[in-house]
N, C-alpha and C positions, 0 to 999 in steps of 0.2 A: 477908695476907702482908706483913709489914713488912720493909724491906730495910736492911741495914747496908752495902750495896754502894756504894762512893763514886761509881761511874760514873753511877748513877741521878740524882745531884744535878745533872748537866749536861744532863739532859733537861728541856725546857720543855713542860710540859703546859698546855693551855688552861684557861679558867675552869671547865670541866666535868670537868677532870682527864684530858683525852684528848689524844692526839697522832695525826695521820694517819700511816698506815703503808702504804708502797707495796711490793707483792710483785712481784719481778722474777725471771724464770727465770735461774738461775745459769749455765745452759749457753749459751743463745742471746740473752739480754738482753731478751727480750720482757717488757713490762709485763703482768702477769697480773691484778692487781686493786689496789684501794685500800680500806683498811678503817681502823678506829680501834683504838687500844690505850690502856688505862689502865696505871697503874703495875704492877698485878698481872699483866696480860697480858704486858707487856714483860719483867718479871722471870721469869715462867714460860717464856716463849719463850727467853730467854737461858739458863735453867738446864736446859731439856729438849731444846733444838734442834728443837722442833716449833712451828710458828706458832700463836699464840693471840691472839685479838682480843677487843675489847669489842663486843658486839652492842648497839647503841643501841636497837633495836626490842624486844629481849628483856630488856634491862637485866641482862645477865649475861655472863660469860666465854664465848667461842665458840672452841672448839678446832677449828680448820679441819679438816674431814673427819670430824667426830664423827658425822655422819649419812650423808654420802655415801661416806666412805672415801677421799676425795681429799685426803689430808693434805699439808702442806707441810713438808719437811725443810729446816731453815734452815742454810745454809752460811756466811752472813756477815750481821752486823747493822751497819748504818751510820747515823750521825747527821749531818744536814745542818749547814751552817755556822752557822745561827742556833739550832740545837739543838731545832727545833720540827717536824721531819719525820724519820721513821724509814724506812730502806730495808732491806728484807729480801731477800737473794739466796737463792732457794729452789730445791729440786728439787720439782716438782709431781708427786706420786705419782698415777698414773693419767692424767696429761696433761690433766686438766680442772680449771680453777680457778673457773669461773663456774657459778652455779646454773642457768643456761640450758643447760648441757651443752656449753659451748664451752671451748676452751683458755684464753681470756682474756675478761675482762669488757669489754674494749675491742674489740668486734666490729663497731662501726658507724663509718663514715667519712663526713664531710661531703662531699657530691658537688655541685659547682656553686658558684655565687657568689651572694651577696646574696639577693634575693627568690626566686631560682630554686633555691636550695640545698635539698637533702633529705638525710636520714640514710640511707645505703646499708649494708645488711648485707654484710659482707665475709668473715666467717668462718663455716664450717659448724658445725652442731650435731654433736658427736661422739657424744653419747649422750642419748637422750630423758630429760629431767628426771623424768618419771613413773617411769622405771626406776631412777633414782638415789635419789630421795626417796620411799621406800615408807611 
């Protein structure tokens, strides 16, 4: 997909042609996940209103929800001041953004200080991943 869109020229992709993308719940502001986008993913997201990312492990476009059904409808796309981070304000269909079956990928909180600190799980599993990914 090649673009003639002038806005894409302001986006700063890294040496691998990627830019980090933060997905934020448009309603309550919760950070849902962080993923990567390449030019094609960003252009498709902008044109369809549905979040599309670049899967670094699969080396292909990843249309959020293509397997789980938990798609992200994009309400707003923002670019940070340096042009090197994308913020997507989304409606998370089904209320689950994380492959662990939780609302957000940020479900652990550092509890304690220094040598005594541990990661504490703070958010419940809403749906068993075995039931999501058949």
